[in-house]
C-alpha positions in Angstrom: 97.6 153.9 23.6 95.5 154.0 26.7 94.9 150.3 26.4 98.7 149.7 26.1 99.4 151.7 29.3 96.6 149.8 31.2 98.2 146.5 30.0 101.7 147.7 31.1 100.3 148.8 34.5 98.5 145.5 35.0 101.7 143.6 34.1 103.8 145.7 36.4 101.4 145.2 39.3 101.4 141.4 38.8 105.2 141.3 38.8 105.4 143.5 41.9 102.9 141.3 43.7 104.9 138.1 42.9 108.2 139.7 43.7 108.1 139.2 47.6 107.2 135.5 47.2 110.0 135.0 44.6 112.5 136.8 46.8 111.8 134.5 49.7 112.9 131.5 47.7 111.3 128.1 47.7 109.4 127.1 50.9 111.1 124.4 52.9 109.2 121.1 52.9 108.8 119.8 56.5 110.5 116.5 57.2 108.1 113.5 57.3 107.2 112.5 60.9 109.5 109.8 62.3 107.9 106.5 62.7 106.8 106.0 66.3 107.7 103.0 68.4 104.5 101.0 68.8 106.1 98.9 71.6 107.5 101.8 73.6 106.1 103.4 76.7 106.7 104.5 80.3 106.3 102.4 83.5 103.3 103.7 85.5 103.4 101.2 88.4 105.1 98.1 89.7 103.5 96.0 92.4 103.9 92.5 93.8 101.1 90.0 93.4 101.0 87.0 95.8 98.7 84.1 95.4 98.5 80.7 97.1 98.1 77.6 95.1 98.0 73.9 96.2 101.2 72.0 96.1 101.2 69.8 93.0 102.5 66.3 93.2 105.3 65.3 90.9 103.6 62.1 90.1 100.0 61.1 89.9 100.7 57.5 90.9 100.5 56.7 94.6 103.9 55.9 96.1 102.5 53.8 98.9 99.8 53.0 101.2 99.0 54.9 104.4 97.0 53.5 107.3 95.8 55.4 110.4 94.8 53.6 113.6 93.2 55.8 116.2 94.6 55.1 119.7 91.4 55.9 121.6 89.3 53.6 119.5 87.5 54.4 116.3 87.6 53.2 112.8 91.1 52.7 111.1 91.5 54.4 107.8 93.5 53.2 104.8 94.3 55.3 101.8 96.8 56.3 99.1 99.9 58.3 100.0 99.0 60.9 97.4 96.5 62.3 99.8 99.1 63.1 102.4 99.9 66.8 102.4 96.9 67.6 100.2 96.1 70.6 102.3 99.5 72.2 101.9 99.7 75.4 99.9 102.5 77.2 98.1 102.8 81.0 97.9 103.8 82.3 94.5 104.9 86.0 94.1 104.9 87.7 90.7 105.3 91.4 89.8 102.8 93.3 87.7 104.2 96.2 85.7 101.7 98.6 84.2 103.1 100.4 81.1 101.5 103.4 79.4 102.4 103.0 75.7 103.4 106.1 73.7 100.2 105.9 71.7 98.1 106.1 74.8 97.3 102.4 75.3 98.1 100.6 78.6 99.6 97.1 78.8 100.3 94.9 81.8 103.5 92.8 81.9 103.8 90.1 84.5 107.3 89.2 85.7 108.7 86.5 87.9 111.6 88.8 89.0 111.0 92.4 90.0 114.3 93.6 88.5 115.0 97.3 89.1 112.0 98.7 87.3 110.7 102.0 88.7 107.8 104.3 87.9 108.8 106.7 85.1 111.3 104.3 83.4 111.2 104.4 79.6 110.8 100.9 78.3 110.1 98.8 75.3 107.8 95.8 75.6 109.2 93.0 73.6 107.5 89.5 73.7 106.2 90.0 77.2 109.5 91.3 78.6 110.7 94.8 79.4 113.8 96.4 77.8 115.2 99.8 78.8 115.0 102.5 76.1 118.0 104.7 75.6 116.2 107.9 74.3 
């Protein structure tokens, strides 16, 4: 009889311990994390980059012959017309946009046109171009 009352007491204690967990119902399973955009980030800086490069000729063939005859005496020079303007330089301006990606990486995008990109703009880098994000 004592054994039976100990068994009933143990059973009752087990039920009472499980009752609060049972009353709360099933635990909610957290939603899986959304896939992050690997190409998304925020513009950190925009700056112009100017460089000078020699003017390239459209054709490698000479288009004529040039002769120089010094008026005060000296040796005349004869040469190809492709040498004329060889010291001319062309200034090229591009814009460098530094983007900090959402995963912590940095990437640099070089643009021919500055557009209206500003520091803090949320962007997506797609094939070397910037697209505005809408989130």
